[in-house]
LODOZA-87883 format. One line per field, with one value per residue (C-alpha): residue in three letters; residue number from 1; x, y, z. Coordinates in pm, 1 decimal. Layout:
<recs>
type = c(ala;...);
seq = c(NUM;...);
east = c(X;...);
north = c(Y;...);
up = c(Z;...);
</recs>
This chain:
<recs>
type = c(unk;unk;unk;unk;unk;unk;unk;unk;unk;unk;unk;unk;unk;unk;unk;unk;unk;unk;unk;unk;unk;unk;unk;unk;unk;unk;unk;unk;unk;unk;unk;unk;unk;unk;unk;unk;unk;unk;unk;unk;unk;unk;unk;unk;unk;unk;unk;unk;unk;unk;unk;unk;unk;unk;unk;unk;unk;unk;unk;unk;unk;unk;unk;unk;unk;unk;unk;unk;unk;unk;unk;unk;unk;unk;unk;unk;unk;unk;unk;unk;unk;unk;unk;unk;unk;unk;unk;unk;unk;unk;unk;unk;unk;unk;unk;unk;unk;unk;unk;unk;unk;unk;unk;unk;unk;unk;unk;unk;unk;unk;unk;unk;unk;unk;unk;unk;unk;unk;unk;unk;unk;unk;unk;unk;unk;unk;unk;unk;unk;unk;unk;unk;unk;unk;unk;unk;unk;unk;unk;unk;unk;unk;unk;unk;unk;unk;unk;unk;unk;unk;unk;unk;unk;unk;unk;unk;unk;unk;unk;unk;unk;unk;unk;unk;unk;unk;unk;unk;unk;unk;unk;unk;unk;unk;unk;unk;unk;unk;unk;unk;unk;unk;unk;unk;unk;unk;unk;unk;unk;unk;unk;unk;unk;unk;unk;unk;unk;unk;unk;unk;unk;unk;unk;unk;unk;unk;unk;unk;unk;unk;unk;unk;unk;unk;unk;unk;unk;unk;unk;unk;unk;unk;unk;unk;unk;unk;unk;unk;unk;unk;unk;unk;unk;unk;unk;unk;unk;unk;unk;unk;unk;unk;unk;unk;unk;unk;unk;unk;unk;unk;unk;unk;unk;unk;unk;unk;unk;unk;unk;unk;unk;unk;unk;unk;unk;unk;unk;unk;unk;unk;unk;unk;unk;unk;unk;unk;unk;unk;unk;unk;unk;unk;unk;unk;unk;unk;unk;unk;unk;unk;unk;unk;unk;unk;unk;unk;unk;unk;unk;unk;unk;unk;unk;unk;unk;unk;unk;unk;unk;unk;unk;unk;unk;unk;unk;unk;unk;unk;unk;unk;unk;unk;unk;unk;unk;unk;unk;unk;unk;unk;unk;unk;unk;unk;unk;unk;unk;unk;unk;unk;unk;unk;unk;unk;unk;unk;unk;unk;unk;unk;unk;unk;unk;unk;unk;unk;unk;unk;unk;unk;unk;unk;unk;unk;unk;unk;unk;unk;unk;unk;unk;unk;unk;unk;unk;unk;unk;unk;unk;unk;unk;unk;unk;unk;unk;unk;unk;unk;unk;unk;unk;unk;unk;unk;unk;unk;unk;unk;unk;unk;unk;unk;unk;unk;unk;unk;unk;unk;unk;unk;unk;unk;unk;unk;unk;unk;unk;unk;unk;unk;unk;unk;unk;unk;unk;unk;unk;unk;unk;unk);
seq = c(1;2;3;4;5;6;7;8;9;10;11;12;13;14;15;16;17;18;19;20;21;22;23;24;25;26;27;28;29;30;31;32;33;34;35;36;37;38;39;40;41;42;43;44;45;46;47;48;49;50;51;52;53;54;55;56;57;58;59;60;61;62;63;64;65;66;67;68;69;70;71;72;73;74;75;76;77;78;79;80;81;82;83;84;85;86;87;88;89;90;91;92;93;94;95;96;97;98;99;100;101;102;103;104;105;106;107;108;109;110;111;112;113;114;115;116;117;118;119;120;121;122;123;124;125;126;127;128;129;130;131;132;133;134;135;136;137;138;139;140;141;142;143;144;145;146;147;148;149;150;151;152;153;154;155;156;157;158;159;160;161;162;163;164;165;166;167;168;169;170;171;172;173;174;175;176;177;178;179;180;181;182;183;184;185;186;187;188;189;190;191;192;193;194;195;196;197;198;199;200;201;202;203;204;205;206;207;208;209;210;211;212;213;214;215;216;217;218;219;220;221;222;223;224;225;226;227;228;229;230;231;232;233;234;235;236;237;238;239;240;241;242;243;244;245;246;247;248;249;250;251;252;253;254;255;256;257;258;259;260;261;262;263;264;265;266;267;268;269;270;271;272;273;274;275;276;277;278;279;280;281;282;283;284;285;286;287;288;289;290;291;292;293;294;295;296;297;298;299;300;301;302;303;304;305;306;307;308;309;310;311;312;313;314;315;316;317;318;319;320;321;322;323;324;325;326;327;328;329;330;331;332;333;334;335;336;337;338;339;340;341;342;343;344;345;346;347;348;349;350;351;352;353;354;355;356;357;358;359;360;361;362;363;364;365;366;367;368;369;370;371;372;373;374;375;376;377;378;379;380;381;382;383;384;385;386;387;388;389;390;391;392;393;394;395;396;397;398;399;400;401;402;403;404;405;406;407;408;409;410;411;412;413;414;415;416;417;418;419;420;421;422;423;424;425;426;427;428;429;430);
east = c(5.7;121.0;143.9;-134.7;-343.8;-314.8;-419.8;-739.2;-851.7;-817.5;-1034.8;-1299.9;-1316.4;-1308.3;-1619.6;-1790.0;-1762.5;-1990.9;-1826.5;-2031.8;-1905.1;-1522.3;-1627.8;-1746.9;-1462.3;-1224.1;-1387.6;-1406.3;-1037.4;-936.6;-1132.5;-1013.4;-692.6;-576.8;-487.6;-870.9;-1018.7;-1371.6;-1482.3;-1572.8;-1911.4;-1970.0;-1953.2;-1724.8;-1446.3;-1076.2;-948.8;-599.6;-291.4;-233.4;99.7;50.5;-177.0;-198.8;-268.4;-533.4;-689.0;-689.1;-814.4;-1147.8;-1195.4;-1153.6;-1382.3;-1645.6;-2012.9;-2313.1;-2659.7;-2721.7;-2599.5;-2213.7;-1966.2;-1607.0;-1363.9;-1078.2;-682.7;-586.9;-262.3;-119.3;26.3;410.2;497.3;615.0;952.4;1025.3;1333.8;1333.8;1491.3;1223.2;1405.2;1396.2;998.0;806.5;606.8;221.7;59.5;-186.0;45.7;157.0;-49.6;-374.8;-366.3;-494.7;-879.8;-947.7;-1052.0;-1395.4;-1462.0;-1819.9;-1899.8;-2158.5;-2348.8;-2325.8;-2619.9;-2609.7;-2929.5;-2921.6;-3186.5;-3155.7;-3409.2;-3452.3;-3140.1;-3067.4;-2787.9;-2512.8;-2474.5;-2190.4;-2206.5;-1909.1;-1914.0;-1636.9;-1575.4;-1410.2;-1048.0;-915.7;-611.3;-674.1;-547.8;-540.2;-884.6;-1064.7;-1116.2;-1317.8;-1496.2;-1632.0;-1928.0;-2240.8;-2416.9;-2727.3;-2943.9;-3033.9;-2679.6;-2545.5;-2196.9;-2051.6;-1735.3;-1456.0;-1124.7;-838.5;-621.2;-280.5;-132.0;-442.1;-469.3;-847.3;-1106.3;-1403.5;-1719.1;-1863.2;-2161.9;-2259.6;-2603.5;-2656.4;-2889.5;-3245.3;-3271.6;-3453.9;-3441.1;-3145.1;-3138.2;-2830.1;-2791.3;-2461.2;-2385.8;-2041.9;-1959.8;-1699.2;-1549.1;-1440.5;-1280.0;-1176.6;-830.1;-585.4;-243.3;-21.3;281.6;427.9;476.0;755.7;845.3;995.4;662.6;767.6;593.4;676.1;864.7;660.6;352.6;511.9;649.3;288.5;164.1;413.3;304.7;39.6;-335.1;-521.1;-682.6;-385.5;-70.8;212.8;372.8;319.3;32.7;-11.4;386.1;350.8;54.6;222.4;544.1;327.0;150.7;474.9;702.7;1043.0;892.8;1128.6;987.4;759.1;482.6;477.1;475.0;136.4;11.3;80.8;-89.6;-394.0;-428.6;-402.2;-669.3;-905.1;-857.7;-873.1;-1149.0;-1506.7;-1757.0;-2018.7;-2342.0;-2491.1;-2235.0;-2314.7;-2177.7;-1851.8;-1721.9;-1537.9;-1165.9;-1024.2;-767.4;-600.3;-926.3;-986.5;-661.2;-667.2;-1016.4;-936.3;-1291.8;-1146.8;-1505.6;-1667.6;-1721.8;-1498.7;-1330.5;-1238.4;-1079.2;-913.2;-742.6;-631.9;-436.9;-337.0;-198.0;-21.9;162.3;261.1;418.7;650.3;773.2;511.2;351.4;-13.4;-338.5;-719.7;-928.3;-1277.2;-1542.1;-1880.9;-2053.2;-2238.9;-2349.5;-2416.4;-2154.9;-2026.3;-1907.4;-2153.6;-2495.1;-2387.2;-2085.0;-2277.1;-2552.4;-2817.5;-3110.9;-3046.9;-2679.3;-2714.5;-2560.6;-2321.8;-1986.9;-1689.5;-1330.9;-1070.0;-701.6;-373.7;12.3;309.8;623.8;907.1;860.2;515.0;374.8;24.6;-131.9;-517.2;-675.2;-991.8;-995.8;-1330.1;-1535.2;-1395.9;-1521.6;-1852.9;-1900.9;-1841.5;-2082.1;-2358.4;-2306.9;-2246.3;-1926.6;-1691.4;-1324.7;-1326.2;-1580.6;-1434.2;-1596.4;-1425.4;-1092.6;-1117.6;-1255.9;-979.5;-682.3;-896.2;-933.0;-558.5;-479.1;-815.9;-1076.6;-1404.5;-1538.3;-1843.5;-1689.4;-1579.8;-1272.5;-1325.7;-971.9;-710.4;-741.7;-710.6;-737.1;-953.2;-1003.0;-1268.4;-1175.0;-1406.6;-1551.7;-1486.2;-1585.0;-1382.4;-1134.4;-1267.6;-1116.9;-1177.0;-1418.9;-1694.2;-2012.8;-2160.2;-2105.6;-2278.9;-2215.1;-2419.3;-2329.2;-2028.7;-2224.3;-2168.2;-2485.3;-2530.4;-2518.8;-2720.1;-3009.5;-3271.9;-3514.3;-3261.4;-3042.8;-3224.5;-2936.4;-2999.2;-2745.0;-2790.9;-2574.9;-2689.7;-2466.6;-2446.2;-2293.8;-2561.9);
north = c(-18.5;333.6;640.5;785.8;462.7;494.1;837.9;758.2;470.5;676.3;952.6;724.4;576.8;934.2;1028.0;692.2;786.4;1052.0;1345.9;1303.5;975.6;1075.2;1355.6;1128.3;852.9;1128.1;1231.2;860.6;819.2;1115.8;958.7;595.5;441.8;303.5;-27.3;-76.2;-407.8;-509.7;-669.3;-1040.0;-1160.1;-1246.0;-1602.3;-1694.8;-1924.0;-1931.6;-2213.6;-2329.4;-2275.4;-2552.1;-2641.5;-2866.7;-3116.5;-3359.7;-3098.6;-2953.8;-3302.4;-3316.0;-2990.0;-3061.8;-3384.6;-3188.9;-2910.1;-3150.3;-3087.5;-3235.2;-3073.2;-2740.6;-2368.6;-2364.4;-2067.6;-2039.6;-1781.3;-1815.7;-1765.1;-1428.8;-1437.0;-1116.5;-1027.2;-1013.4;-657.4;-406.8;-251.3;62.8;76.3;407.5;645.7;895.5;1167.1;1085.5;1002.8;1233.7;1463.1;1475.7;1772.9;1899.4;1785.9;1441.6;1131.7;1162.7;1009.2;661.0;647.0;635.2;291.0;195.7;-142.7;-309.6;-597.1;-881.1;-1159.6;-1429.8;-1684.5;-2026.0;-2263.1;-2604.2;-2865.3;-3181.2;-3411.3;-3803.9;-3878.1;-4236.2;-4361.7;-4154.1;-3787.5;-3539.0;-3200.2;-2937.8;-2589.9;-2339.1;-2068.6;-1720.1;-1700.6;-1761.4;-1535.5;-1161.1;-945.5;-572.4;-594.9;-895.7;-1038.2;-1323.3;-1285.1;-1599.6;-1868.8;-2000.5;-2319.7;-2490.9;-2781.5;-3154.3;-3295.4;-3532.6;-3361.5;-3076.0;-2888.8;-2705.2;-2843.3;-2670.3;-2752.8;-2578.2;-2652.6;-2501.6;-2220.9;-2317.6;-2403.6;-2599.1;-2650.6;-3032.9;-3181.0;-3550.7;-3687.6;-4071.8;-4294.5;-4248.1;-3845.7;-3805.5;-3411.2;-3297.8;-2934.3;-2683.2;-2324.3;-2166.3;-1788.2;-1623.7;-1267.9;-1123.5;-756.5;-609.3;-298.5;-217.1;-346.9;-129.5;-174.4;128.8;119.3;403.3;228.6;-59.0;-212.4;-548.3;-747.3;-1119.2;-1448.4;-1815.6;-1991.6;-2303.3;-2097.1;-1914.5;-2265.4;-2388.7;-2098.9;-2210.6;-2565.2;-2694.6;-2836.7;-3079.0;-2782.1;-2507.3;-2685.5;-2418.0;-2552.4;-2605.8;-2399.9;-2221.9;-2124.9;-2021.3;-1798.6;-1629.2;-1564.4;-1409.4;-1193.9;-1047.0;-1001.9;-886.8;-723.0;-811.4;-641.2;-861.8;-625.2;-535.2;-858.4;-931.6;-623.3;-741.3;-1090.8;-907.2;-696.7;-994.9;-1187.5;-887.0;-833.7;-1205.5;-1352.2;-1320.2;-1379.2;-1630.8;-1578.3;-1927.2;-2132.9;-2278.1;-2158.1;-1974.7;-2206.4;-2537.0;-2356.1;-2607.7;-2355.8;-2613.2;-2704.7;-2331.7;-2287.1;-2589.9;-2506.1;-2136.2;-2060.1;-1836.9;-1780.5;-1848.9;-1697.9;-1592.9;-1944.1;-1988.6;-1596.1;-1560.8;-1945.1;-1827.8;-1557.5;-1755.5;-2028.0;-1766.5;-1603.8;-1955.4;-2048.3;-1755.5;-1811.1;-1568.8;-1706.9;-1654.9;-1791.9;-1750.9;-1677.4;-1818.1;-1612.3;-1476.9;-1148.4;-1009.6;-672.5;-401.8;-272.2;113.9;8.7;-155.8;-302.7;-651.3;-666.3;-670.5;-901.9;-841.0;-1098.0;-1451.8;-1514.4;-1895.0;-1811.3;-1506.9;-1699.7;-1514.2;-1586.9;-1346.2;-1353.4;-1219.8;-1251.4;-1210.4;-979.6;-907.0;-564.5;-544.1;-884.0;-996.0;-772.8;-795.7;-826.0;-897.0;-950.8;-1175.1;-846.6;-651.6;-911.6;-919.5;-553.5;-534.9;-819.6;-665.5;-290.1;-321.5;-135.1;-82.5;-51.5;327.3;367.9;610.4;367.9;59.4;253.3;349.3;19.1;-183.1;23.7;2.5;-366.0;-405.0;-368.7;-319.3;-560.5;-386.2;-482.2;-626.7;-977.8;-1217.6;-1432.3;-1819.7;-1979.2;-2023.7;-2421.6;-2611.5;-2996.6;-3015.1;-3348.0;-3333.7;-3457.2;-3773.7;-3807.3;-4070.6;-3907.2;-3730.3;-3471.3;-3125.1;-2877.9;-2608.6;-2564.5;-2277.7;-2443.3;-2671.9;-3043.6;-3342.8;-3719.8;-3971.3;-4361.3;-4268.1;-4095.3;-3715.8;-3487.1;-3255.0;-2930.7;-2781.7;-3005.9;-2763.3;-3057.9;-3242.6;-2983.2;-2667.2;-2414.3;-2028.4;-1778.8;-1413.0;-1126.7;-851.7;-550.5;-533.3;-185.4;12.1);
up = c(10.0;-104.5;108.6;-121.3;-89.1;283.4;281.3;44.3;285.2;583.7;435.0;356.5;691.4;846.2;619.6;714.6;1103.6;1231.3;1386.4;1702.8;1760.7;1714.4;1995.3;2214.9;2170.8;2244.6;2566.6;2658.2;2560.7;2800.3;3092.6;3037.9;3044.4;2703.8;2865.5;2969.8;2846.7;2803.6;3140.5;3094.3;3171.2;3513.3;3624.5;3335.8;3454.9;3339.0;3179.1;3227.8;2977.6;2719.8;2652.8;2368.9;2171.9;2467.8;2735.6;2498.0;2503.5;2870.1;2908.1;2667.6;2897.1;3227.0;3087.6;3000.1;3193.2;3243.7;3092.6;3205.2;3196.8;3187.6;3156.7;3034.7;2998.3;2753.0;2844.5;2751.0;2564.3;2478.3;2108.6;2071.1;2159.5;1858.3;1910.6;1672.5;1482.4;1399.9;1697.1;1839.4;1712.1;1339.6;1364.3;1124.8;1317.8;1207.2;1121.2;826.9;534.8;729.5;753.4;977.4;1334.9;1361.5;1432.3;1793.4;1908.3;1893.0;2041.5;2005.0;2225.4;2078.2;2232.1;1965.8;2044.9;1838.0;1838.2;1729.0;1714.5;1531.6;1421.5;1382.4;1558.6;1642.8;1841.3;2011.0;1878.7;1905.8;1774.2;1719.3;1675.9;1584.7;1841.8;1837.6;1820.8;2183.0;2165.4;2203.2;1938.6;1907.6;1698.5;1888.8;2246.5;2339.1;2657.7;2721.9;2640.3;2830.1;2697.8;2811.9;2655.8;2707.9;2636.1;2838.0;2849.9;2699.8;2696.4;2470.4;2340.7;2210.3;1922.3;1967.8;1652.0;1436.0;1743.7;1746.4;2016.4;1930.9;2122.4;2148.6;2336.3;2359.4;2372.2;2457.0;2259.6;2292.0;2261.5;1974.1;1941.8;2093.8;2160.4;2243.2;2320.8;2284.9;2379.9;2311.5;2399.0;2148.0;2153.1;1807.5;1650.9;1335.6;1214.0;1062.4;855.2;847.3;604.8;762.7;1077.0;1052.8;1365.1;1470.3;1480.1;1518.6;1493.6;1613.2;1349.5;1365.4;1279.8;1004.3;875.7;882.5;683.6;416.2;388.0;112.2;210.3;35.5;-134.1;-116.8;-335.7;-350.3;-656.2;-1022.5;-1169.9;-862.7;-843.2;-1228.3;-1186.9;-862.4;-1068.6;-1307.4;-1066.9;-876.5;-1189.6;-1060.4;-718.7;-464.6;-171.8;54.1;123.0;-267.1;-364.7;-129.5;-277.5;-633.2;-568.6;-433.9;-750.2;-954.9;-760.4;-775.8;-1122.9;-1246.6;-1030.4;-1006.2;-714.6;-803.7;-572.7;-720.6;-559.2;-205.2;134.1;116.5;-162.4;-168.3;-170.9;-430.5;-592.6;-802.6;-988.8;-1019.3;-1210.5;-1413.8;-1572.8;-1582.7;-1433.1;-1140.7;-993.1;-647.7;-335.8;-23.6;66.4;-324.1;-380.2;-40.4;-54.3;-405.8;-261.3;30.2;-216.7;-445.8;-146.8;-15.7;-350.7;-323.3;23.5;163.2;499.9;449.5;592.6;563.7;854.6;855.7;1048.2;1041.4;986.9;1288.8;1190.3;897.6;702.3;688.2;326.0;129.2;233.6;74.3;297.3;633.5;762.9;1048.8;1165.2;1124.1;1059.8;951.1;598.8;720.4;686.1;525.3;461.3;477.8;464.9;584.3;489.1;697.2;595.6;836.6;1040.0;969.2;1093.6;949.9;707.8;643.5;321.6;172.1;-195.4;-171.0;-51.8;-341.0;-605.1;-400.3;-407.4;-787.6;-841.7;-590.1;-669.6;-1049.6;-1040.0;-1287.5;-1302.8;-1341.5;-1063.1;-776.7;-499.2;-647.6;-650.7;-285.7;-170.6;-366.2;-166.9;165.3;180.6;145.4;513.3;660.6;830.8;937.2;1254.6;1168.8;1132.4;1421.8;1316.0;1414.7;1290.9;1009.9;1013.1;720.0;702.1;1039.9;1217.1;1459.4;1807.6;1891.3;1519.4;1299.2;955.3;689.9;735.4;664.5;450.3;699.4;1005.0;961.1;1023.1;1293.3;1241.9;1394.4;1364.4;1504.5;1506.9;1291.3;1003.5;923.0;902.1;613.8;807.6;501.6;563.2;717.8;787.0;998.4;1082.3;1256.8;1331.2;1380.2;1494.4;1589.1;1708.5;1943.1;2074.3;2430.6;2461.3;2340.0);
</recs>
């Protein structure tokens, strides 16, 4: 993102934020310490830290509960500190002709309520639901979970390799209509990437290595590598390489509203056929695969839209969020850390709004979504090739929808006659 691109994106955000809101935020900031965090729900219980896969399984078993109402508070893990590489005396002062100040933090807290009823169930049953990312970040905080239903036992297990938490519930044989309600509280704010602020943002080597590996749907060689080489050309800078891949994906893909869910994410099949159309998982995983093939760590981030959008109507959802799943992406560069992108929403806006290449709205949106995630979306996980704990069914390409399995047979999550699933989000901070 060039300096003028950042200015354009910042200008758009300032126009989208009412002046009265900014004034209120300044008053709140003056009266509240900058380190204040949203308060967890009362009654939430802290979980023990997990040091590995074995510990995660043990924690899952220990955290199992009998039927009734229960609470859970995830472990708070602070992000790695940012160390500035430029001496304070050399930092350019901000004034009317320099970059504007970052928008003031505007946290929103949501109660996410998932209700699940299964019909005509025979035999023992287990259900899995993905949870919000358990690690606190500067843009999302998981504040706890509560659940109730007619299950025999329930709990949460953590997959430390995938950095994912999953809720599970078990029913004994003989329960014809299993029911479950899960309430998660999550705090959100916009996520920004500032090209002008370079620091020493570190990530664990094992995470970066994992974000370079191929998966069943995301190869990193062959046609994927060849396509990435054409997109990048002779560019050497990692940030500029990521931007070139982002631009290539935006210019060469199409959003297909007729595809089911968030798409299959089979990028090799897309490139082989030359049909680069699909939904958010297809477009975001294509970006991830192209980055990985060039040695740039990248990962998809699967999640759920929970509110209306300040950008375009089609980029937000209200009411029943059953079909509001959405996949974004991020890539890593030394000095800047993880940079958020959302090429799928650029293509969705082109499809929904009928935008043309010369449309000023598209020009700004395209610049904005390289380095920006709007707060109306909750991140679940970045896991690929997911094996559900305690399940005997197939490995999932990703986990974004509830899953159920009875006597070894996996349910179809999209079958509304047997799988009655609703999810809603409500603001709890006004």
